[in-house]
PyMOL commands that place a pseudoatom at each C-alpha (Angstrom):
pseudoatom trace, name=CA, resn=MET, resi=1, chain=A, elem=C, hetatm=0, pos=[0.000, 0.000, 0.000]
pseudoatom trace, name=CA, resn=LYS, resi=2, chain=A, elem=C, hetatm=0, pos=[2.852, 2.406, 0.809]
pseudoatom trace, name=CA, resn=THR, resi=3, chain=A, elem=C, hetatm=0, pos=[4.330, 1.740, -2.638]
pseudoatom trace, name=CA, resn=ILE, resi=4, chain=A, elem=C, hetatm=0, pos=[1.063, 2.644, -4.368]
pseudoatom trace, name=CA, resn=ILE, resi=5, chain=A, elem=C, hetatm=0, pos=[0.776, 5.882, -2.386]
pseudoatom trace, name=CA, resn=ALA, resi=6, chain=A, elem=C, hetatm=0, pos=[4.397, 6.793, -3.161]
pseudoatom trace, name=CA, resn=LEU, resi=7, chain=A, elem=C, hetatm=0, pos=[3.982, 6.090, -6.882]
pseudoatom trace, name=CA, resn=THR, resi=8, chain=A, elem=C, hetatm=0, pos=[0.760, 8.114, -6.975]
pseudoatom trace, name=CA, resn=ALA, resi=9, chain=A, elem=C, hetatm=0, pos=[2.458, 11.070, -5.277]
pseudoatom trace, name=CA, resn=ILE, resi=10, chain=A, elem=C, hetatm=0, pos=[5.365, 10.952, -7.734]
pseudoatom trace, name=CA, resn=ALA, resi=11, chain=A, elem=C, hetatm=0, pos=[3.029, 10.738, -10.729]
pseudoatom trace, name=CA, resn=LEU, resi=12, chain=A, elem=C, hetatm=0, pos=[0.981, 13.702, -9.517]
pseudoatom trace, name=CA, resn=ALA, resi=13, chain=A, elem=C, hetatm=0, pos=[4.130, 15.749, -8.918]
pseudoatom trace, name=CA, resn=LEU, resi=14, chain=A, elem=C, hetatm=0, pos=[5.326, 15.128, -12.471]
pseudoatom trace, name=CA, resn=THR, resi=15, chain=A, elem=C, hetatm=0, pos=[2.033, 15.836, -14.263]
pseudoatom trace, name=CA, resn=GLY, resi=16, chain=A, elem=C, hetatm=0, pos=[2.379, 19.622, -13.976]
pseudoatom trace, name=CA, resn=CYS, resi=17, chain=A, elem=C, hetatm=0, pos=[5.906, 19.676, -15.377]
pseudoatom trace, name=CA, resn=ALA, resi=18, chain=A, elem=C, hetatm=0, pos=[5.980, 20.723, -19.013]
pseudoatom trace, name=CA, resn=THR, resi=19, chain=A, elem=C, hetatm=0, pos=[9.508, 22.001, -19.355]
pseudoatom trace, name=CA, resn=SER, resi=20, chain=A, elem=C, hetatm=0, pos=[12.687, 22.512, -17.382]
pseudoatom trace, name=CA, resn=THR, resi=21, chain=A, elem=C, hetatm=0, pos=[13.895, 25.422, -19.491]
pseudoatom trace, name=CA, resn=PRO, resi=22, chain=A, elem=C, hetatm=0, pos=[13.837, 28.974, -18.161]
pseudoatom trace, name=CA, resn=PRO, resi=23, chain=A, elem=C, hetatm=0, pos=[11.100, 31.364, -19.319]
pseudoatom trace, name=CA, resn=VAL, resi=24, chain=A, elem=C, hetatm=0, pos=[11.708, 33.151, -22.624]
pseudoatom trace, name=CA, resn=CYS, resi=25, chain=A, elem=C, hetatm=0, pos=[9.811, 36.289, -21.556]
pseudoatom trace, name=CA, resn=TYR, resi=26, chain=A, elem=C, hetatm=0, pos=[7.142, 37.618, -19.193]
pseudoatom trace, name=CA, resn=ASN, resi=27, chain=A, elem=C, hetatm=0, pos=[3.643, 38.935, -19.911]
pseudoatom trace, name=CA, resn=LYS, resi=28, chain=A, elem=C, hetatm=0, pos=[1.610, 41.036, -17.514]
pseudoatom trace, name=CA, resn=ALA, resi=29, chain=A, elem=C, hetatm=0, pos=[-1.788, 39.821, -16.337]
pseudoatom trace, name=CA, resn=ASN, resi=30, chain=A, elem=C, hetatm=0, pos=[-4.390, 41.519, -14.150]
pseudoatom trace, name=CA, resn=ILE, resi=31, chain=A, elem=C, hetatm=0, pos=[-5.393, 39.104, -11.366]
pseudoatom trace, name=CA, resn=ALA, resi=32, chain=A, elem=C, hetatm=0, pos=[-7.617, 40.302, -8.509]
pseudoatom trace, name=CA, resn=ASN, resi=33, chain=A, elem=C, hetatm=0, pos=[-6.888, 43.980, -9.278]
pseudoatom trace, name=CA, resn=HIS, resi=34, chain=A, elem=C, hetatm=0, pos=[-3.111, 43.441, -9.179]
pseudoatom trace, name=CA, resn=VAL, resi=35, chain=A, elem=C, hetatm=0, pos=[-0.767, 43.235, -12.153]
pseudoatom trace, name=CA, resn=TYR, resi=36, chain=A, elem=C, hetatm=0, pos=[1.543, 40.203, -12.124]
pseudoatom trace, name=CA, resn=ASP, resi=37, chain=A, elem=C, hetatm=0, pos=[4.393, 39.109, -14.387]
pseudoatom trace, name=CA, resn=ILE, resi=38, chain=A, elem=C, hetatm=0, pos=[3.533, 35.673, -15.777]
pseudoatom trace, name=CA, resn=ALA, resi=39, chain=A, elem=C, hetatm=0, pos=[6.382, 33.483, -17.041]
pseudoatom trace, name=CA, resn=ILE, resi=40, chain=A, elem=C, hetatm=0, pos=[6.096, 32.462, -20.702]
pseudoatom trace, name=CA, resn=PHE, resi=41, chain=A, elem=C, hetatm=0, pos=[7.928, 29.325, -21.821]
pseudoatom trace, name=CA, resn=ARG, resi=42, chain=A, elem=C, hetatm=0, pos=[6.842, 29.018, -25.470]
pseudoatom trace, name=CA, resn=LYS, resi=43, chain=A, elem=C, hetatm=0, pos=[5.047, 31.165, -28.022]
pseudoatom trace, name=CA, resn=GLU, resi=44, chain=A, elem=C, hetatm=0, pos=[3.108, 29.562, -30.879]
pseudoatom trace, name=CA, resn=ASN, resi=45, chain=A, elem=C, hetatm=0, pos=[0.370, 30.946, -33.148]
pseudoatom trace, name=CA, resn=GLY, resi=46, chain=A, elem=C, hetatm=0, pos=[-0.569, 33.825, -30.866]
pseudoatom trace, name=CA, resn=ARG, resi=47, chain=A, elem=C, hetatm=0, pos=[-0.784, 31.554, -27.807]
pseudoatom trace, name=CA, resn=TYR, resi=48, chain=A, elem=C, hetatm=0, pos=[1.607, 31.304, -24.889]
pseudoatom trace, name=CA, resn=LEU, resi=49, chain=A, elem=C, hetatm=0, pos=[2.652, 28.358, -22.723]
pseudoatom trace, name=CA, resn=ALA, resi=50, chain=A, elem=C, hetatm=0, pos=[2.423, 30.215, -19.427]
pseudoatom trace, name=CA, resn=GLY, resi=51, chain=A, elem=C, hetatm=0, pos=[2.562, 29.701, -15.701]
pseudoatom trace, name=CA, resn=TYR, resi=52, chain=A, elem=C, hetatm=0, pos=[4.659, 28.081, -13.022]
pseudoatom trace, name=CA, resn=PRO, resi=53, chain=A, elem=C, hetatm=0, pos=[4.680, 25.387, -11.625]
pseudoatom trace, name=CA, resn=PHE, resi=54, chain=A, elem=C, hetatm=0, pos=[1.604, 24.366, -13.646]
pseudoatom trace, name=CA, resn=TYR, resi=55, chain=A, elem=C, hetatm=0, pos=[1.562, 25.281, -17.321]
pseudoatom trace, name=CA, resn=ALA, resi=56, chain=A, elem=C, hetatm=0, pos=[-1.356, 26.080, -19.623]
pseudoatom trace, name=CA, resn=TRP, resi=57, chain=A, elem=C, hetatm=0, pos=[-1.739, 27.365, -23.168]
pseudoatom trace, name=CA, resn=THR, resi=58, chain=A, elem=C, hetatm=0, pos=[-3.136, 30.887, -22.872]
pseudoatom trace, name=CA, resn=ASN, resi=59, chain=A, elem=C, hetatm=0, pos=[-4.506, 33.227, -25.523]
pseudoatom trace, name=CA, resn=LYS, resi=60, chain=A, elem=C, hetatm=0, pos=[-2.930, 36.656, -26.004]
pseudoatom trace, name=CA, resn=THR, resi=61, chain=A, elem=C, hetatm=0, pos=[-6.201, 38.361, -25.056]
pseudoatom trace, name=CA, resn=GLU, resi=62, chain=A, elem=C, hetatm=0, pos=[-5.938, 37.113, -21.461]
pseudoatom trace, name=CA, resn=PHE, resi=63, chain=A, elem=C, hetatm=0, pos=[-2.949, 39.382, -20.764]
pseudoatom trace, name=CA, resn=VAL, resi=64, chain=A, elem=C, hetatm=0, pos=[-2.983, 43.146, -20.252]
pseudoatom trace, name=CA, resn=ASP, resi=65, chain=A, elem=C, hetatm=0, pos=[0.553, 43.676, -21.614]
pseudoatom trace, name=CA, resn=THR, resi=66, chain=A, elem=C, hetatm=0, pos=[2.427, 41.367, -23.992]
pseudoatom trace, name=CA, resn=ALA, resi=67, chain=A, elem=C, hetatm=0, pos=[5.057, 43.879, -25.166]
pseudoatom trace, name=CA, resn=GLU, resi=68, chain=A, elem=C, hetatm=0, pos=[8.094, 41.906, -23.945]
pseudoatom trace, name=CA, resn=CYS, resi=69, chain=A, elem=C, hetatm=0, pos=[7.022, 38.670, -25.638]
pseudoatom trace, name=CA, resn=ASP, resi=70, chain=A, elem=C, hetatm=0, pos=[5.809, 40.461, -28.782]
pseudoatom trace, name=CA, resn=ARG, resi=71, chain=A, elem=C, hetatm=0, pos=[9.371, 41.648, -29.419]
pseudoatom trace, name=CA, resn=LEU, resi=72, chain=A, elem=C, hetatm=0, pos=[10.473, 38.011, -29.827]
pseudoatom trace, name=CA, resn=ASN, resi=73, chain=A, elem=C, hetatm=0, pos=[10.356, 36.287, -33.188]
pseudoatom trace, name=CA, resn=PRO, resi=74, chain=A, elem=C, hetatm=0, pos=[7.407, 33.867, -33.563]
for i in range(1, 74): cmd.bond("trace and resi %d" % i, "trace and resi %d" % (i + 1))
show_as sticks, trace
zoom trace
């Protein structure tokens, strides 16, 4: 039983990991009336792989400022 619990915990810890590379840029997002810098790890077709430690593909429209990432080549 302890082995099953340990394997489950390891599997859950690894499911949120998408990349071990550093962020390529940061976008600004308005969350609860505060502006935060959100780490961006990849940019494809106007969408960003964003977040840490859990990653999600996010549309450009969900950010209030994408100037830093827009300067990068697609």
